[in-house]
All heavy atoms as an XYZ file, in Angstrom:
754
protein
N     -22.860     24.820     14.135
C     -22.092     25.063     12.933
C     -20.617     25.275     13.267
O     -19.756     24.798     12.554
C     -22.679     26.271     12.200
C     -22.040     26.512     10.878
S     -22.296     25.095      9.807
C     -22.464     25.861      8.273
N     -20.343     26.000     14.376
C     -18.958     26.238     14.763
C     -18.270     24.920     15.123
O     -17.109     24.724     14.837
C     -18.883     27.207     15.940
C     -19.214     28.616     15.577
C     -19.071     29.522     16.782
C     -19.449     30.937     16.417
N     -19.317     31.850     17.548
N     -19.016     24.011     15.747
C     -18.452     22.724     16.137
C     -18.054     21.913     14.902
O     -16.998     21.293     14.856
C     -19.440     21.936     16.987
C     -18.874     20.618     17.433
C     -19.880     19.850     18.247
N     -19.389     18.500     18.423
C     -19.266     17.887     19.574
N     -19.637     18.504     20.662
N     -18.805     16.680     19.644
N     -18.885     21.915     13.876
C     -18.587     21.202     12.631
C     -17.321     21.776     12.001
O     -16.448     21.031     11.550
C     -19.777     21.283     11.656
C     -20.952     20.460     12.195
C     -19.376     20.793     10.272
C     -22.209     20.604     11.391
N     -17.199     23.104     12.000
C     -16.018     23.754     11.438
C     -14.769     23.332     12.194
O     -13.741     23.049     11.597
C     -16.184     25.281     11.479
O     -17.381     25.628     10.777
C     -15.003     25.973     10.848
N     -14.846     23.266     13.531
C     -13.697     22.852     14.338
C     -13.325     21.401     14.055
O     -12.158     21.062     13.951
C     -14.002     23.032     15.830
C     -13.879     24.445     16.280
C     -13.982     24.511     17.787
N     -14.724     25.720     18.108
C     -15.644     25.856     19.021
N     -15.959     24.833     19.772
N     -16.240     26.988     19.214
N     -14.314     20.538     13.947
C     -14.056     19.122     13.678
C     -13.394     18.954     12.317
O     -12.420     18.207     12.173
C     -15.365     18.298     13.761
C     -15.156     16.898     13.247
C     -15.866     18.268     15.205
N     -13.894     19.641     11.315
C     -13.309     19.564      9.970
C     -11.882     20.104      9.992
O     -10.977     19.523      9.400
C     -14.178     20.306      8.941
C     -15.498     19.544      8.739
C     -13.445     20.485      7.618
C     -16.508     20.273      7.903
N     -11.664     21.189     10.687
C     -10.321     21.772     10.799
C      -9.352     20.819     11.482
O      -8.212     20.656     11.050
N      -9.793     20.169     12.553
C      -8.933     19.211     13.265
C      -8.615     18.014     12.381
O      -7.484     17.516     12.359
C      -9.615     18.764     14.555
N      -9.598     17.529     11.631
C      -9.372     16.387     10.734
C      -8.379     16.762      9.639
O      -7.487     15.978      9.310
C     -10.692     15.925     10.134
N      -8.511     17.946      9.076
C      -7.590     18.393      8.023
C      -6.175     18.517      8.571
O      -5.208     18.112      7.922
C      -8.066     19.719      7.436
N      -6.028     19.055      9.769
C      -4.706     19.175     10.390
C      -4.087     17.800     10.612
O      -2.893     17.598     10.400
C      -4.806     19.933     11.707
N      -4.896     16.850     11.029
C      -4.402     15.483     11.226
C      -3.912     14.862      9.931
O      -2.890     14.183      9.899
N      -4.632     15.095      8.833
C      -4.202     14.564      7.536
C      -2.892     15.191      7.076
O      -2.032     14.509      6.528
C      -5.286     14.797      6.485
C      -6.521     13.902      6.594
C      -7.564     14.340      5.579
C      -6.160     12.453      6.398
N      -2.722     16.496      7.318
C      -1.482     17.165      6.946
C      -0.314     16.579      7.726
O       0.739     16.292      7.170
C      -1.595     18.691      7.180
C      -0.241     19.358      7.071
C      -2.571     19.298      6.187
N      -0.489     16.371      9.036
C       0.576     15.788      9.850
C       0.897     14.368      9.409
O       2.056     13.972      9.332
C       0.189     15.799     11.338
C       0.174     17.172     11.998
C      -0.365     17.066     13.417
C       1.559     17.775     12.000
N      -0.113     13.579      9.092
C       0.112     12.206      8.630
C       0.855     12.212      7.308
O       1.759     11.398      7.087
C      -1.217     11.469      8.502
N       0.511     13.126      6.419
C       1.201     13.228      5.134
C       2.657     13.612      5.302
O       3.536     13.074      4.643
N       2.935     14.540      6.229
C       4.320     14.937      6.499
C       5.123     13.764      7.047
O       6.279     13.569      6.692
C       4.343     16.105      7.484
N       4.518     12.964      7.898
C       5.203     11.792      8.449
C       5.506     10.787      7.347
O       6.553     10.147      7.350
C       4.345     11.155      9.541
N       4.620     10.644      6.380
C       4.849      9.697      5.293
C       5.981     10.155      4.391
O       6.768      9.345      3.933
C       3.579      9.507      4.474
C       2.565      8.664      5.182
C       1.382      8.365      4.290
O       1.181      8.988      3.274
N       0.599      7.396      4.698
N       6.086     11.460      4.132
C       7.178     11.957      3.301
C       8.508     11.689      3.996
O       9.466     11.252      3.371
C       6.990     13.460      2.995
C       8.229     14.051      2.348
C       5.777     13.658      2.100
N       8.577     11.900      5.311
C       9.784     11.593      6.066
C      10.097     10.115      5.994
O      11.244      9.710      5.857
C       9.626     11.997      7.536
O       9.445     13.383      7.631
N       9.088      9.281      6.084
C       9.289      7.836      6.012
C       9.799      7.432      4.644
O      10.632      6.546      4.524
C       7.975      7.116      6.320
N       9.325      8.082      3.589
C       9.800      7.757      2.245
C      11.283      8.073      2.147
O      12.045      7.285      1.618
C       9.037      8.548      1.196
C       9.581      8.284     -0.213
C       8.988      9.189     -1.259
O       8.245     10.101     -0.947
N       9.334      8.964     -2.494
N      11.691      9.217      2.670
C      13.101      9.583      2.612
C      13.947      8.592      3.387
O      15.026      8.198      2.951
C      13.293     10.998      3.170
N      13.472      8.147      4.532
C      14.208      7.173      5.337
C      14.252      5.826      4.638
O      15.254      5.118      4.690
C      13.564      7.033      6.710
N      13.174      5.433      3.970
C      13.107      4.134      3.318
C      13.855      4.091      2.005
O      14.179      3.023      1.502
N      14.157      5.248      1.433
C      14.822      5.268      0.133
C      16.190      4.619      0.199
O      16.598      3.933     -0.718
C      14.929      6.706     -0.375
N      16.925      4.805      1.286
C      18.229      4.188      1.423
C      18.126      2.686      1.605
O      18.997      1.937      1.186
N      17.064      2.220      2.224
C      16.896      0.806      2.491
C      16.568      0.022      1.226
O      16.833     -1.164      1.147
C      15.799      0.593      3.537
N      16.002      0.662      0.220
C      15.639     -0.031     -1.014
C      16.593      0.381     -2.129
O      16.186      0.855     -3.165
C      14.181      0.262     -1.372
O      13.993      1.654     -1.496
N      17.901      0.197     -1.897
C      18.935      0.647     -2.821
C      18.884     -0.057     -4.169
O      19.461      0.415     -5.121
C      20.305      0.459     -2.179
N      18.202     -1.193     -4.272
C      18.139     -1.925     -5.533
C      17.245     -1.238     -6.560
O      17.347     -1.517     -7.735
C      17.655     -3.352     -5.281
N      16.379     -0.331     -6.122
C      15.554      0.437     -7.054
C      16.352      1.681     -7.425
O      16.801      2.415     -6.556
C      14.201      0.834     -6.422
C      13.437      1.772     -7.326
C      13.391     -0.394     -6.106
N      16.554      1.949     -8.719
C      17.328      3.125     -9.119
C      16.708      4.423     -8.601
O      15.489      4.532     -8.466
C      17.267      3.090    -10.652
C      16.876      1.705    -11.008
C      16.072      1.184     -9.861
N      17.548      5.393     -8.346
C      17.071      6.675     -7.819
C      16.253      7.455     -8.836
O      15.553      8.397     -8.464
C      18.236      7.544     -7.335
O      19.147      7.747     -8.424
C      18.958      6.898     -6.168
N      16.310      7.059    -10.107
C      15.507      7.744    -11.120
C      14.048      7.302    -11.081
O      13.206      7.857    -11.776
C      16.102      7.529    -12.507
S      16.385      5.804    -12.941
N      13.723      6.303    -10.257
C      12.337      5.885    -10.041
C      11.919      6.447     -8.694
O      12.552      6.168     -7.681
C      12.179      4.348    -10.046
C      10.725      3.961     -9.837
C      12.717      3.744    -11.325
N      10.866      7.251     -8.667
C      10.457      7.910     -7.431
C       9.030      7.545     -7.044
O       8.220      7.208     -7.898
C      10.551      9.446     -7.579
O       9.698      9.862     -8.655
C      11.978      9.890     -7.850
N       8.761      7.621     -5.757
C       7.416      7.407     -5.239
C       6.978      8.626     -4.460
O       7.694      9.095     -3.584
N       5.809      9.152     -4.781
C       5.269     10.341     -4.108
C       3.998      9.920     -3.382
O       2.977      9.652     -3.997
C       4.971     11.408     -5.153
C       4.388     12.674     -4.593
C       4.101     13.649     -5.726
C       3.309     14.834     -5.244
N       2.914     15.704     -6.349
N       4.041      9.845     -2.039
C       2.871      9.370     -1.300
C       1.758     10.416     -1.191
O       2.007     11.620     -1.280
C       3.441      9.070      0.088
C       4.589      9.989      0.225
C       5.165     10.147     -1.156
N       0.542      9.924     -1.019
C      -0.603     10.786     -0.736
C      -1.551     10.018      0.164
O      -1.502      8.806      0.238
C      -1.306     11.248     -2.026
C      -1.836     10.126     -2.875
C      -3.122      9.646     -2.690
C      -1.054      9.542     -3.852
C      -3.616      8.610     -3.469
C      -1.538      8.510     -4.642
C      -2.825      8.040     -4.447
N      -2.388     10.734      0.887
C      -3.273     10.108      1.855
C      -4.687     10.613      1.658
O      -4.944     11.800      1.696
C      -2.796     10.429      3.273
C      -3.546      9.801      4.425
C      -3.382      8.289      4.408
C      -3.053     10.352      5.741
N      -5.596      9.700      1.389
C      -7.024     10.019      1.342
C      -7.675      9.047      2.331
O      -7.388      9.110      3.507
C      -7.569      9.867     -0.087
C      -6.986     10.821     -1.121
C      -7.445     10.445     -2.511
C      -7.395     12.237     -0.814
N      -8.513      8.144      1.881
C      -8.983      7.052      2.724
C      -8.140      5.820      2.444
O      -8.427      4.738      2.916
C     -10.486      6.742      2.522
C     -11.325      7.880      3.030
C     -10.797      6.427      1.085
N      -7.106      6.034      1.641
C      -6.129      4.998      1.348
C      -4.738      5.597      1.545
O      -4.581      6.809      1.642
C      -6.236      4.516     -0.118
O      -5.942      5.614     -0.974
C      -7.599      3.952     -0.430
N      -3.737      4.740      1.597
C      -2.356      5.186      1.576
C      -1.898      4.951      0.140
O      -1.796      3.810     -0.293
C      -1.478      4.387      2.565
C      -0.043      4.863      2.515
C      -2.037      4.493      3.974
N      -1.699      6.018     -0.587
C      -1.400      5.897     -2.001
C      -0.031      6.419     -2.360
O       0.589      7.166     -1.601
N       0.442      6.002     -3.538
C       1.753      6.411     -4.032
C       1.659      6.629     -5.536
O       1.101      5.803     -6.251
C       2.823      5.317     -3.766
C       4.190      5.788     -4.217
C       2.851      4.913     -2.312
N       2.204      7.731     -5.998
C       2.378      7.955     -7.428
C       3.823      7.602     -7.743
O       4.749      8.246     -7.248
C       2.098      9.403     -7.802
C       2.285      9.674     -9.288
C       2.096     11.128     -9.635
O       0.942     11.505     -9.905
O       3.092     11.877     -9.621
N       4.033      6.562     -8.544
C       5.372      6.091     -8.879
C       5.720      6.606    -10.273
O       4.918      6.478    -11.199
C       5.436      4.555     -8.861
C       5.009      4.022     -7.487
C       6.841      4.072     -9.204
C       4.799      2.515     -7.447
N       6.903      7.193    -10.409
C       7.354      7.744    -11.679
C       8.686      7.127    -12.065
O       9.611      7.091    -11.263
C       7.533      9.276    -11.571
O       6.305      9.852    -11.122
C       7.922      9.878    -12.904
N       8.785      6.651    -13.298
C      10.049      6.113    -13.804
C      10.771      7.213    -14.574
O      10.409      7.547    -15.693
C       9.802      4.907    -14.717
C      11.094      4.309    -15.229
O      12.176      4.739    -14.867
N      10.986      3.314    -16.076
N      11.792      7.758    -13.954
C      12.619      8.771    -14.596
C      13.853      8.169    -15.241
O      14.754      8.898    -15.660
N      13.921      6.854    -15.317
C      15.069      6.154    -15.900
C      14.919      6.069    -17.419
O      13.834      6.263    -17.967
C      15.172      4.730    -15.346
S      15.350      4.636    -13.566
N      16.001      5.699    -18.068
C      15.973      5.514    -19.520
C      15.625      4.084    -19.907
O      15.547      3.756    -21.084
C      17.326      5.909    -20.132
O      18.353      5.098    -19.590
N      15.409      3.226    -18.895
C      15.058      1.825    -19.134
C      13.780      1.474    -18.378
O      13.408      2.143    -17.408
C      16.177      0.878    -18.673
O      16.424      1.101    -17.278
C      17.458      1.108    -19.457
N      13.120      0.410    -18.787
C      11.915     -0.072    -18.110
C      12.292     -0.588    -16.726
O      13.324     -1.247    -16.560
C      11.257     -1.192    -18.943
O      10.880     -0.635    -20.207
C      10.036     -1.759    -18.247
N      11.462     -0.291    -15.723
C      11.717     -0.704    -14.345
C      10.527     -1.480    -13.801
O       9.381     -1.193    -14.152
C      11.975      0.515    -13.451
C      13.163      1.344    -13.856
C      14.467      0.600    -13.729
O      14.703     -0.127    -12.763
N      15.338      0.762    -14.725
N      10.815     -2.466    -12.934
C       9.780     -3.266    -12.260
C       9.892     -2.979    -10.763
O      10.896     -3.334    -10.147
C      10.006     -4.755    -12.533
C       9.861     -5.137    -13.998
C      10.285     -6.566    -14.272
N       9.614     -7.526    -13.399
C       8.460     -8.128    -13.682
N       7.856     -7.885    -14.821
N       7.925     -8.976    -12.837
N       8.882     -2.323    -10.196
C       8.919     -1.923     -8.790
C       7.596     -2.208     -8.092
O       6.563     -2.387     -8.726
C       9.278     -0.425     -8.624
C      10.652     -0.123     -9.178
C       8.244      0.462     -9.278
N       7.669     -2.232     -6.788
C       6.497     -2.400     -5.937
C       6.634     -1.422     -4.785
O       7.749     -1.098     -4.367
C       6.416     -3.835     -5.422
C       5.045     -4.192     -4.891
O       4.206     -3.325     -4.661
N       4.814     -5.465     -4.686
N       5.521     -0.962     -4.249
C       5.537     -0.068     -3.090
C       5.601     -0.892     -1.814
O       4.966     -1.943     -1.711
C       4.294      0.808     -3.087
N       6.377     -0.407     -0.860
C       6.483     -1.055      0.453
C       5.775     -0.180      1.478
O       5.978      1.031      1.512
C       7.948     -1.234      0.842
C       8.139     -1.875      2.192
C       9.604     -2.049      2.547
O      10.476     -1.889      1.683
O       9.881     -2.345      3.723
N       4.948     -0.805      2.281
C       4.189     -0.114      3.320
C       4.464     -0.774      4.669
O       5.102     -1.821      4.738
C       2.680     -0.231      3.056
C       2.211      0.270      1.719
C       2.123     -0.583      0.622
C       1.822      1.585      1.552
C       1.672     -0.132     -0.612
C       1.361      2.051      0.323
C       1.295      1.182     -0.746
O       0.840      1.632     -1.956
N       3.956     -0.159      5.732
C       3.902     -0.817      7.027
C       2.483     -0.740      7.549
O       1.707      0.138      7.170
C       4.851     -0.178      8.073
O       4.475      1.183      8.257
C       6.303     -0.285      7.665
N       2.164     -1.661      8.413
C       0.895     -1.653      9.148
C       1.225     -2.050     10.567
O       1.685     -3.158     10.822
C      -0.121     -2.621      8.527
C      -1.440     -2.694      9.282
C      -2.159     -1.356      9.276
C      -3.518     -1.466      9.959
N      -4.198     -0.199     10.018
N       1.045     -1.134     11.502
C       1.361     -1.407     12.899
C       2.828     -1.724     13.116
O       3.179     -2.513     13.980
N       3.703     -1.134     12.308
C       5.136     -1.352     12.443
C       5.655     -2.576     11.702
O       6.855     -2.822     11.674
N       4.783     -3.358     11.092
C       5.198     -4.554     10.357
C       5.192     -4.269      8.856
O       4.274     -3.648      8.338
C       4.268     -5.724     10.663
C       4.343     -6.175     12.099
C       3.465     -7.376     12.344
C       3.557     -7.777     13.813
N       2.746     -8.953     14.093
N       6.222     -4.752      8.172
C       6.352     -4.546      6.732
C       5.233     -5.243      5.981
O       4.869     -6.370      6.275
C       7.708     -5.081      6.241
O       8.740     -4.369      6.918
C       7.872     -4.901      4.746
N       4.698     -4.531      4.983
C       3.652     -5.078      4.123
C       3.981     -4.696      2.685
O       4.083     -3.517      2.358
C       2.280     -4.523      4.526
C       1.181     -4.858      3.552
C       0.782     -6.171      3.345
C       0.551     -3.863      2.828
C      -0.224     -6.485      2.438
C      -0.464     -4.166      1.916
C      -0.844     -5.485      1.732
N       4.199     -5.708      1.830
C       4.446     -5.478      0.409
C       3.351     -6.207     -0.363
O       3.320     -7.433     -0.387
C       5.832     -5.976     -0.022
C       6.925     -5.251      0.778
C       6.031     -5.762     -1.529
C       8.315     -5.768      0.544
N       2.427     -5.471     -0.956
C       1.329     -6.116     -1.687
C       1.837     -6.825     -2.935
O       2.921     -6.527     -3.435
C       0.404     -4.957     -2.045
C       1.262     -3.749     -1.994
C       2.351     -4.017     -1.006
N       1.049     -7.730     -3.435
C       1.399     -8.499     -4.622
C       0.989     -7.706     -5.875
O       0.070     -8.087     -6.595
C       0.710     -9.866     -4.572
C       1.189    -10.789     -5.664
O       2.286    -10.560     -6.204
O       0.460    -11.739     -5.992
N       1.667     -6.578     -6.089
C       1.363     -5.688     -7.220
C       2.670     -5.205     -7.829
O       3.203     -4.183     -7.425
C       0.572     -4.457     -6.757
C      -0.785     -4.724     -6.202
C      -1.415     -3.400     -5.779
C      -2.728     -3.593     -5.071
N      -3.273     -2.321     -4.584
N       3.218     -5.934     -8.767
C       4.442     -5.511     -9.439
C       4.062     -4.548    -10.565
O       3.228     -4.872    -11.413
C       5.191     -6.720     -9.993
S       6.788     -6.280    -10.700
N       4.673     -3.371    -10.552
C       4.389     -2.355    -11.562
C       5.551     -2.300    -12.550
O       6.689     -2.084    -12.154
C       4.183     -0.980    -10.912
C       3.109     -0.978     -9.893
N       1.763     -0.960    -10.221
C       3.153     -1.033     -8.543
C       1.038     -0.981     -9.119
N       1.859     -1.025     -8.087
N       5.264     -2.506    -13.822
C       6.256     -2.424    -14.878
C       6.081     -1.073    -15.556
O       5.049     -0.804    -16.162
C       6.089     -3.578    -15.893
C       7.143     -3.476    -16.987
C       6.160     -4.926    -15.193
N       7.096     -0.219    -15.405
C       7.004      1.146    -15.917
C       8.020      1.389    -17.020
O       9.225      1.190    -16.824
C       7.246      2.160    -14.787
C       6.145      2.280    -13.749
C       6.391      1.357    -12.592
C       6.044      3.689    -13.286
N       7.536      1.824    -18.158
C       8.402      2.237    -19.259
C       9.030      3.584    -18.897
O       8.543      4.283    -17.995
C       7.580      2.355    -20.534
N      10.096      3.975    -19.567
C      10.707      5.282    -19.286
C       9.674      6.412    -19.375
O       8.892      6.487    -20.318
C      11.769      5.416    -20.380
C      12.132      4.001    -20.704
C      10.835      3.234    -20.584
N       9.653      7.261    -18.344
C       8.734      8.394    -18.297
C       7.327      8.065    -17.841
O       6.517      8.957    -17.637
N       7.023      6.803    -17.649
C       5.667      6.389    -17.270
C       5.407      6.622    -15.780
O       6.307      6.514    -14.962
C       5.461      4.916    -17.604
C       4.038      4.439    -17.424
C       3.860      2.988    -17.859
O       4.830      2.337    -18.256
O       2.711      2.520    -17.784
N       4.149      6.919    -15.454
C       3.699      7.086    -14.067
C       2.576      6.109    -13.812
O       1.799      5.793    -14.710
C       3.164      8.495    -13.815
C       4.193      9.578    -13.864
C       3.572     10.924    -13.551
C       4.623     12.010    -13.648
N       4.096     13.302    -13.233
N       2.478      5.657    -12.561
C       1.372      4.801    -12.149
C       0.994      5.201    -10.721
O       1.840      5.606     -9.936
C       1.740      3.296    -12.237
C       2.823      2.932    -11.249
C       0.520      2.429    -12.023
N      -0.286      5.120    -10.422
C      -0.776      5.396     -9.075
C      -1.260      4.078     -8.488
O      -2.017      3.352     -9.119
C      -1.916      6.434     -9.079
C      -2.502      6.601     -7.691
C      -1.413      7.762     -9.617
N      -0.800      3.787     -7.286
C      -1.218      2.577     -6.588
C      -1.583      2.958     -5.161
O      -1.115      3.972     -4.647
C      -0.110      1.506     -6.619
O      -0.605      0.300     -6.059
C       1.139      1.937     -5.867
N      -2.422      2.146     -4.514
C      -2.821      2.469     -3.144
C      -3.237      1.214     -2.401
O      -3.533      0.184     -3.000
C      -3.967      3.481     -3.140
O      -5.099      2.938     -3.769
N      -3.236      1.336     -1.101
C      -3.705      0.281     -0.203
C      -4.682      0.900      0.779
O      -4.498      2.030      1.217
C      -2.542     -0.359      0.555
C      -1.636     -1.205     -0.314
C      -2.358     -2.384     -0.939
O      -3.159     -3.038     -0.242
O      -2.141     -2.646     -2.133
N      -5.698      0.144      1.130
C      -6.696      0.615      2.100
C      -6.036      0.811      3.466
O      -5.054      0.127      3.800
C      -7.830     -0.394      2.210
N      -6.571      1.723      4.255
C      -5.961      2.028      5.545
C      -5.996      0.853      6.519
O      -5.237      0.832      7.469
C      -6.585      3.287      6.196
C      -8.093      3.125      6.336
C      -6.237      4.512      5.408
C      -8.777      4.255      7.082
N      -6.850     -0.140      6.278
C      -6.832     -1.311      7.160
C      -5.734     -2.292      6.754
O      -5.423     -3.206      7.490
C      -8.190     -2.005      7.210
C      -8.737     -2.390      5.866
C      -8.440     -3.504      5.142
C      -9.658     -1.641      5.092
N      -9.115     -3.504      3.956
C      -9.887     -2.359      3.892
C     -10.324     -0.439      5.273
C     -10.743     -1.914      2.905
C     -11.173      0.000      4.273
C     -11.382     -0.734      3.125
N      -5.113     -2.090      5.582
C      -4.001     -2.936      5.140
C      -2.645     -2.276      5.386
O      -1.664     -2.968      5.640
C      -4.105     -3.230      3.642
O      -5.273     -3.932      3.356
N      -2.597     -0.969      5.265
C      -1.337     -0.235      5.385
C      -1.591      1.114      6.039
O      -2.616      1.733      5.796
C      -0.719     -0.042      4.013
N      -0.646      1.540      6.876
C      -0.803      2.852      7.494
C       0.317      3.833      7.146
O       0.244      4.996      7.474
C      -0.951      2.743      9.015
C       0.189      2.010      9.691
O       1.265      1.841      9.086
O      -0.003      1.579     10.844
N       1.368      3.345      6.429
C       2.467      4.238      6.082
C       3.214      3.711      4.865
O       3.507      2.528      4.758
C       3.434      4.353      7.259
C       4.532      5.354      7.076
C       5.314      5.575      8.366
N       5.952      4.384      8.846
C       7.232      4.062      8.621
N       7.990      4.853      7.909
N       7.736      2.953      9.109
N       3.522      4.588      3.942
C       4.361      4.264      2.776
C       5.805      4.340      3.218
O       6.229      5.312      3.841
C       4.069      5.252      1.650
C       5.085      5.225      0.539
C       5.157      4.135     -0.332
C       5.978      6.269      0.351
C       6.076      4.100     -1.358
C       6.905      6.243     -0.675
C       6.952      5.158     -1.517
O       7.879      5.126     -2.525
N       6.604      3.329      2.883
C       7.996      3.271      3.294
C       8.935      3.608      2.136
O       9.842      4.403      2.278
C       8.357      1.878      3.864
C       9.822      1.780      4.208
C       7.500      1.572      5.077
N       8.719      2.985      0.982
C       9.604      3.220     -0.160
C       9.284      2.258     -1.274
O       8.245      1.599     -1.264
N      10.207      2.146     -2.223
C      10.038      1.265     -3.362
C      10.999      0.095     -3.277
O      12.120      0.242     -2.803
C      10.267      2.022     -4.667
C       9.307      3.185     -4.943
C       9.767      3.969     -6.158
C       7.899      2.673     -5.128
N      10.551     -1.067     -3.734
C      11.382     -2.274     -3.778
C      11.268     -2.878     -5.170
O      10.246     -2.730     -5.838
C      10.971     -3.305     -2.700
C      11.228     -2.773     -1.309
C       9.519     -3.705     -2.858
N      12.303     -3.568     -5.620
C      12.218     -4.211     -6.936
C      11.328     -5.450     -6.871
O      11.144     -6.051     -5.826
C      13.677     -4.593     -7.224
C      14.305     -4.716     -5.892
C      13.607     -3.738     -4.994
N      10.810     -5.836     -8.013
C      10.004     -7.061     -8.068
C      10.312     -7.838     -9.338
O      11.005     -7.362    -10.195
C       8.514     -6.765     -7.978
S       7.885     -5.579     -9.180
């Protein structure tokens, strides 16, 4: 029983560290995707997928896509999200397709 507790604890710690790395990556990628207005934000989360909650804080409709990497290579899925002002959408990619959320790009 103690071994199971240790394994679960180690897995949870790993997920927290991976999530922290993704938040840092989002901040770094935000400057690279300057064409997406700053009023549109992406909030990453990690389960068995690499997911992003995208929020349009702009006063106009926005068309955006999430940018990920897999093994250091850029991956942008074919999923253009059209968000009305104030709208939120959750999107995700399986861990075999993407390992890190980078930022938002226009589509």
